[in-house]
N, C-alpha and C positions, 0 to 999 in steps of 0.2 A: 475873349478868354484864351482862344487857341494861340493868338499872337503872343499874349503874355506868357503862356506856358512854354512856348518855343524859346522866347527870350530868356526866361528863367533857366531853362535847361541848358542853353548855350552859355549863360553866365556861370552856372555850376560846373560845366565842363572845363571852362577856362580856369576857374579857381582850382579845380582838381589838378589841372596840368601844372599850375604854379606851385601848388603844395607838393606834387609829386617830384618836381625838379629839385625842390628844396631838400627833400628827403632822400635823394639819390645817393648811392654809395660811391664815394670817390676813390679811384684807383689810378695810379700812374707808375710807369716804369720805363727804363731806357733799354735800348738794344744796340749792340755793336756788331757790325758785319765785317767778316774777314774775307779778303779776296773778292770784293764787290767788282762787278763788271758793267760795261755799257755796250751798246750795239755799234759804237764807233771807235773801234780799236782800243776798247777799254779805257777811254778818256772822255771827258766832258767837252764836246765840240758843238758847233752850231747845228749839226745834223743829228745830235743825240735824241733818240725818241724813246729809249727804254733803258732801265737800270736793272741789273741782275743782282740777286742777293746771294752772297756766299754763305759760309758757315756763320750762324748768328747765335748770339748768347746774350742773356740779360746782363747788363753792365752797371745798373744802378738799382737801388733798393726796390723790390717789387712788392708782392703781397703773399706772404707765406700761407695764408688761408686758402689761396688759390693755387698753391704749389708753384708760385713764381718766386724764385730765390736768386739772389745776386750771385753771379758767377757759376751757377750750376744748372740753370734752366736754359735749354736750347730752344730757339724760336724757329718755327717753320713758316715759309711763305709759299702759297700756291695760287697762281703759278709762280715760278721762281724768278720772274722778271715782271716789271710793271711799267706802264706808259708814263712819259714825262709831259704829256699833253693835257691841258686843263679840259675837263669834261667828264661825262659818264664813262666808266670803264666797260669795255665790251664783255669782259669776264671779271667778276668781283675778285678782289685780292683777299684771300683768306689767310689770316695770321693766327697762329696757335702758339700760346705761351702757357706752359703749365696746364692747368685745367680750364683755361679760358680761350674761347675762339671768337675772333672778330671778323666781320665781313665788311670790307671797305669797298664802296660802290662807285666813288667818284673822286677825281682830283680837283680840289677846290682852288688851289693856287700853285703856280710854279714860277720860280725866279732863277734866272741864270746870271752868272758872270763868267764870260768865256775868255779864257787865256789860251790862245792857240798853242797846242803842244808841238814842240820841235822834236821830230823823230830822229834824234841823233844820240849816240852813246854818251851818257853822262850829262846830257843837256836837259834841263827842266825849265818850265816857265818861271820868270822872276816873281810873279804873283800867282798864288793858287787860284784856279778857277773854282767855282762852286755851283751847286744846284740845290735849291730848297723847294720842297713840295709839301703840301698839306692834303691829306686824305680824310674823307668823312665816311662814316658807316655806323654799324651797330654791333653790340655784343650779341652773338647768336647762341652761345652755350657756355655753361660753367658748372663745375662740381665743387662746392665749397666745403661740405661737411659741417659747416658751422651755421647753416640756416640763413645766411645772407647772400642773396643772389644779385648778380649784376646783369643777368640776361635781359635783353630788350633795351638796355640803356644805349644812348648815343655814344659814339667814340670818335676820337680824332687821332691821327697819326702824323707826326711831322718828320719828314725825311730830309737829312742833310748829307750831301756828298761833296768831298773836296778832292781836287785833282792838282797835285803838285808834282807831276811826273808819274805818280801812281794814284789809283783811285781808292778812296776809303769812304765808307758811308756809315751812318748811324741813324737811329730812329728814337722818338719818344712817343709813347702811347698814353692816352688819357681817356677815362670815362668818368662822368658824362663828357661828351664832346663839346668843346667850347663853342663850335660853330652852331650847335643846335640849341644852346641855352638862350632864353629870352630874358633881357635885362629886367630886374625886379620892378623898377619904377614903371616901365612900360606895361608889364603884366598887370600891375595893380590898377593902372589907369584904364586898361581895357575892362577889367572887372567893374570899376567904378562907372564906366560908360554904360555897361550893360544894366547895372542897377538903376541908373538914372533913366534909362529908356523904359524900364519896367515901371518906375514910378509915374512916368509920363502917360503910359498906357492906362494905368489905374485912374489917374486924374481925368483922362478923357472919358473913361467909362462912367465915372461918377457924375460928370457934367451932362451926360446924355439923359 
């Protein structure tokens, strides 16, 4: 009976997680950075290990209920620069936009295309180098005023930087975070497996 109870509890927990993800509040917005910097002469090079955020502002439709408005919401990053190396961040990257705060704790992916920068007046690479990163974390606080909270939801931030003689960066933020979502067919198969196991336990008890 104890095993059956534990299995039933586990199945209920999984089902709850699936239902919870389906009912999550979706929110996305974009950010433009002005005067972005890097630790390698403010260009994307083979030795680049961090990117710095300049003045940042929401540049695509946000969510007015959270005081995130296109063109008028400034975004802050703390610390003001972030690692370009995949792995857990030594210090979480705290991003605040309007009334919403995100804590990004790790770099899930980083992709480079390096075009060596020619340090000469008026000379730029023929092809722009770029850096793309994906961060994962959670929403840590929000004040909505409308009764709909996104606190506790997963979040993903995609960073893109281009270097064609000068460095420019932008981000897109989404909650729930894509990296943390479980595909629906897989979730339901897990629930089905749990129910099948519970039925097997009951049959065994009946046969004894």
